[in-house]
C-alpha positions as CSV (number, residue, x, y, z in Angstrom):
1,M,8.0,-6.6,77.8
2,E,10.4,-7.3,75.3
3,E,7.5,-7.5,72.9
4,D,6.7,-3.8,73.4
5,Q,10.6,-2.8,73.0
6,E,11.7,-1.9,69.5
7,T,14.8,-2.9,68.3
8,P,17.1,-1.5,65.8
9,D,16.3,-3.7,62.9
10,D,12.4,-2.9,63.4
11,H,13.2,0.3,62.7
12,T,15.3,0.4,59.8
13,D,12.5,-2.5,57.9
14,N,9.6,0.6,59.0
15,S,12.4,3.1,56.7
16,R,12.6,0.6,54.1
17,G,8.7,0.0,53.5
18,L,7.9,3.5,53.9
19,E,11.2,4.5,51.2
20,M,9.5,2.0,48.9
21,S,6.1,3.1,49.6
22,D,7.4,6.7,49.0
23,N,9.1,5.1,45.3
24,V,6.5,3.3,44.2
25,K,4.2,6.4,44.7
26,E,6.5,8.6,42.8
27,I,6.7,6.3,39.2
28,I,3.2,5.6,39.6
29,G,2.5,9.1,39.7
30,S,5.5,9.5,36.8
31,V,3.2,7.1,34.9
32,F,-0.2,8.8,35.7
33,S,2.0,11.7,34.7
34,T,2.8,10.4,31.2
35,A,0.1,8.8,30.2
36,V,-1.6,11.9,31.0
37,K,0.6,13.5,28.5
38,I,0.6,11.5,25.4
39,V,-3.7,11.5,25.6
40,L,-3.2,15.3,25.7
41,A,-0.7,15.1,22.6
42,M,-3.1,11.9,20.9
43,L,-5.9,14.5,20.9
44,V,-4.2,18.0,19.7
45,V,-3.1,15.9,16.7
46,M,-6.6,14.6,15.9
47,F,-7.9,18.2,16.9
48,V,-5.4,20.1,14.4
49,R,-5.8,17.1,11.6
50,K,-9.5,16.8,11.9
51,Y,-9.4,20.8,11.1
52,A,-6.4,20.9,8.9
53,L,-7.9,18.3,6.3
54,M,-11.6,20.0,7.0
55,A,-9.5,23.6,5.9
56,Y,-7.7,21.8,3.3
57,N,-10.9,20.6,1.5
58,Y,-12.5,23.9,2.2
59,G,-9.7,25.7,0.0
60,Y,-9.7,23.2,-2.8
61,R,-13.4,23.6,-3.3
62,V,-12.4,27.0,-3.5
63,F,-11.0,26.4,-7.3
64,T,-12.2,23.0,-8.3
65,E,-16.5,23.2,-7.3
66,P,-18.7,21.5,-9.7
67,P,-21.9,23.6,-11.5
68,V,-24.7,22.1,-9.2
69,T,-26.4,20.4,-12.2
70,V,-23.0,18.7,-13.7
71,T,-24.8,16.8,-16.4
72,G,-28.4,17.9,-18.2
73,D,-29.0,21.2,-19.4
74,G,-29.5,22.1,-15.7
75,T,-32.1,25.1,-15.1
76,S,-31.5,28.8,-16.4
77,I,-32.6,31.5,-13.2
78,D,-33.2,34.8,-13.8
79,V,-31.3,37.2,-10.9
80,S,-31.3,40.7,-10.1
81,I,-28.4,42.5,-8.0
82,G,-29.4,45.8,-6.8
83,E,-27.1,48.8,-6.4
84,D,-25.6,49.2,-2.9
85,I,-25.9,44.6,-2.4
86,S,-22.8,43.0,-0.8
87,T,-20.8,39.4,-2.0
88,R,-22.2,37.8,0.9
89,E,-25.8,39.0,0.1
90,I,-25.1,37.7,-3.3
91,G,-24.2,34.6,-2.5
92,K,-27.1,34.1,0.0
93,M,-29.1,35.0,-2.8
94,L,-27.8,32.2,-5.7
95,E,-27.7,30.1,-2.5
96,S,-31.4,30.3,-2.3
97,K,-32.4,29.9,-5.6
98,G,-30.0,26.7,-6.0
99,L,-27.4,29.0,-8.4
100,I,-24.7,27.5,-6.0
101,R,-24.0,25.0,-2.5
102,D,-22.1,27.1,-0.5
103,A,-22.5,31.1,-0.2
104,N,-19.5,31.4,2.0
105,L,-17.4,29.6,-0.7
106,F,-18.8,31.7,-3.1
107,L,-17.6,35.0,-0.9
108,I,-14.1,33.6,-1.2
109,Q,-14.2,32.4,-4.9
110,E,-15.3,36.5,-4.9
111,L,-12.8,37.4,-3.5
112,V,-9.6,35.2,-5.3
113,S,-11.5,36.2,-8.7
114,A,-10.4,38.1,-11.8
115,N,-13.0,40.0,-11.4
116,H,-13.1,40.7,-7.7
117,G,-15.2,43.4,-7.6
118,K,-16.2,44.1,-10.4
119,I,-19.9,42.6,-10.2
120,Q,-21.9,45.3,-11.7
121,P,-25.5,46.0,-10.5
122,G,-28.4,44.4,-13.4
123,K,-30.4,41.6,-14.5
124,Y,-28.9,38.4,-15.4
125,Q,-30.1,34.6,-16.6
126,L,-27.9,32.2,-14.8
127,S,-28.2,28.4,-14.8
128,T,-27.3,25.9,-12.6
129,T,-25.0,24.7,-15.5
130,M,-22.6,27.6,-14.7
131,T,-19.6,27.0,-12.0
132,A,-19.4,30.0,-9.5
133,D,-16.6,31.6,-11.5
134,E,-18.8,31.6,-14.9
135,M,-21.5,33.5,-12.9
136,I,-19.0,36.0,-11.5
137,D,-17.8,36.9,-15.1
138,V,-21.0,37.2,-16.5
139,M,-22.1,39.5,-13.6
140,A,-19.2,41.6,-13.9
141,G,-19.8,41.8,-17.5
142,A,-16.3,39.9,-18.3
143,E,-16.0,39.3,-22.0
144,K,-16.4,35.6,-22.8
145,K,-13.4,33.4,-22.1
146,P,-11.5,31.5,-24.6
147,E,-12.3,28.3,-25.7
148,T,-9.6,27.1,-28.5
149,E,-6.2,26.4,-28.0
150,E,-5.3,29.0,-30.9
151,E,-7.1,31.4,-28.9
152,L,-5.6,30.8,-25.9
153,L,-2.3,31.2,-27.7
154,Y,-2.8,34.1,-29.7
155,N,-6.4,35.8,-28.8
156,A,-7.3,34.7,-31.9
157,D,-4.6,36.4,-34.2
158,E,-4.5,35.3,-37.9
159,E,-1.2,35.0,-37.2
160,K,0.1,30.7,-38.0
161,L,1.1,28.7,-35.4
162,P,4.0,27.4,-34.1
163,F,2.9,23.8,-34.5
164,D,0.5,21.5,-36.7
165,T,-3.1,22.1,-33.9
166,E,-4.3,19.1,-35.8
167,G,-1.5,16.7,-35.0
168,D,0.5,19.0,-32.6
169,E,3.8,18.4,-34.7
170,P,6.1,21.0,-35.8
171,V,5.3,23.3,-39.1
172,E,8.3,24.8,-39.3
173,E,10.2,27.0,-37.1
174,Y,8.1,29.8,-36.0
175,I,9.3,33.3,-36.5
176,P,7.1,36.0,-35.2
177,E,6.4,38.5,-37.6
178,E,8.3,41.4,-35.7
179,E,11.3,39.3,-35.7
180,L,11.2,38.8,-39.0
181,E,10.7,42.2,-39.9
182,D,14.1,43.0,-37.3
183,A,16.0,40.3,-39.3
184,D,15.3,41.8,-42.8
185,L,16.0,45.1,-41.8
186,E,19.5,44.3,-39.7
187,G,20.6,42.4,-43.3
188,E,20.0,45.5,-45.7
189,G,22.0,47.1,-43.5
190,E,25.3,45.2,-43.4
191,E,25.6,45.1,-47.2
């Protein structure tokens, strides 16, 4: 019978075992919970990184998308724009004809273009060597962009440039004609 009786020491050992087992369960639970949180955080970071890069690349393409044909003569294609055609429909048509790569990108390019909303109905001859911006300019009836440094600076005025266009060295101090006239008038009034 003595074997069946519990001694106070036996009871203390059992409660310590239960306490240790509860502590081990809490530790394991904390480790597991922390591991799950770390994995979820990593997934969120990977998701955000992936879609941030996609958004950046798409945004970058809005301003730097090269023409479909970069080298060579390309192909000229006739395009008709109707009265009530949307920019989205124009983009889809240009994509189907092989003039652009992405109709949705064209929609954004038109939205940020200087000719936003200015595309006119009509027939146009576009080329695969043209960028989307150049196509928008043509369809909007915009004037040809200046090509030379002189045209860019002075809109093809005959004024003397403040630098030598051949060597980019200063010619002499440049004073616009208006300032020269004003200086002459001021000098005459003081005498």
